[in-house]
C-alpha positions as CSV (number, residue, x, y, z in Angstrom):
1,M,-15.3,55.1,-49.0
2,T,-17.4,51.9,-49.6
3,K,-16.2,49.3,-49.4
4,P,-15.6,46.9,-53.2
5,K,-18.7,43.8,-54.1
6,I,-16.5,41.0,-54.0
7,G,-17.1,37.2,-55.4
8,F,-15.0,35.1,-54.7
9,I,-14.8,30.6,-56.1
10,G,-13.4,28.0,-54.3
11,L,-15.4,27.9,-50.3
12,G,-13.1,24.6,-49.4
13,L,-11.3,24.8,-45.9
14,M,-8.5,27.6,-47.0
15,G,-12.0,30.1,-49.4
16,A,-14.2,28.8,-46.9
17,A,-12.2,30.7,-44.1
18,M,-10.9,33.9,-46.0
19,V,-14.9,34.2,-46.7
20,G,-16.2,34.0,-43.5
21,R,-13.5,37.1,-42.6
22,L,-14.3,39.0,-45.5
23,Q,-17.9,38.5,-44.4
24,S,-16.6,39.9,-40.8
25,Q,-15.4,43.1,-41.9
26,G,-18.5,43.9,-44.0
27,Y,-18.4,42.8,-47.2
28,S,-20.6,41.4,-49.5
29,L,-19.8,38.3,-51.5
30,T,-21.5,36.9,-54.3
31,V,-19.6,33.1,-53.9
32,M,-19.4,30.1,-56.4
33,G,-18.0,26.9,-55.0
34,N,-15.8,24.5,-57.3
35,V,-16.7,21.5,-55.6
36,S,-18.3,21.6,-52.5
37,R,-21.0,22.6,-50.5
38,P,-20.1,23.1,-46.7
39,G,-19.0,26.3,-47.4
40,I,-21.2,27.8,-49.9
41,D,-23.9,27.6,-47.1
42,T,-21.7,29.0,-44.4
43,A,-21.9,31.7,-46.7
44,V,-25.0,32.3,-47.2
45,A,-26.8,31.6,-44.3
46,A,-23.8,34.3,-43.3
47,G,-25.8,37.0,-46.5
48,A,-23.3,36.4,-49.1
49,V,-25.4,35.9,-52.4
50,E,-24.4,32.4,-54.4
51,A,-24.0,33.1,-58.5
52,E,-26.2,30.7,-60.4
53,N,-22.9,31.1,-62.2
54,A,-19.0,32.4,-63.4
55,R,-20.3,34.7,-65.5
56,A,-23.0,36.3,-63.3
57,L,-21.0,36.6,-60.4
58,T,-18.3,39.0,-62.3
59,Q,-20.7,40.4,-63.2
60,A,-22.2,41.9,-59.8
61,C,-18.7,42.0,-58.7
62,D,-15.7,44.7,-57.9
63,I,-13.3,41.9,-56.9
64,V,-13.1,38.8,-58.2
65,M,-10.9,35.8,-56.2
66,L,-10.4,32.3,-56.9
67,C,-9.3,29.7,-54.3
68,M,-7.9,26.3,-55.4
69,D,-5.8,23.7,-55.2
70,T,-3.4,23.9,-58.2
71,S,-2.5,26.5,-60.4
72,D,-3.8,24.1,-62.9
73,S,-6.9,24.7,-61.3
74,V,-7.1,27.6,-61.8
75,E,-5.7,28.2,-65.1
76,S,-8.3,26.1,-66.4
77,R,-11.0,27.4,-65.6
78,M,-9.8,31.2,-66.3
79,R,-8.5,29.7,-70.0
80,G,-11.1,26.9,-70.4
81,E,-14.1,26.4,-72.1
82,K,-15.8,27.8,-68.6
83,R,-13.6,31.2,-68.6
84,Y,-14.6,32.9,-65.5
85,Y,-13.5,36.3,-66.4
86,R,-15.3,36.9,-69.8
87,G,-18.2,38.4,-67.6
88,A,-15.8,41.2,-66.4
89,K,-16.5,44.7,-65.4
90,P,-13.6,46.3,-67.8
91,R,-11.5,48.5,-65.2
92,N,-9.1,50.6,-65.1
93,C,-6.0,50.1,-62.8
94,G,-6.0,53.8,-60.9
95,D,-10.0,53.2,-60.4
């Protein structure tokens, strides 16, 4: 079985740890920062690809995960001007 390609947005303290664990399990990751660079730099050094923007990330991945400080932060990215999901591939829940 092929592992899904995972996109991860928000590599702060918790997100960076989650990405590190996913990488240790052999998942292919495309990452994008939310606020700071250290988690991104560590993930890229371990083999992740850094996306230029949210659209590129969502188009490159099967699953997109967000790890942000508040629900408002997530809502603003999902429904606000940037709308991270705009580049997402259509999925059938049965796939």
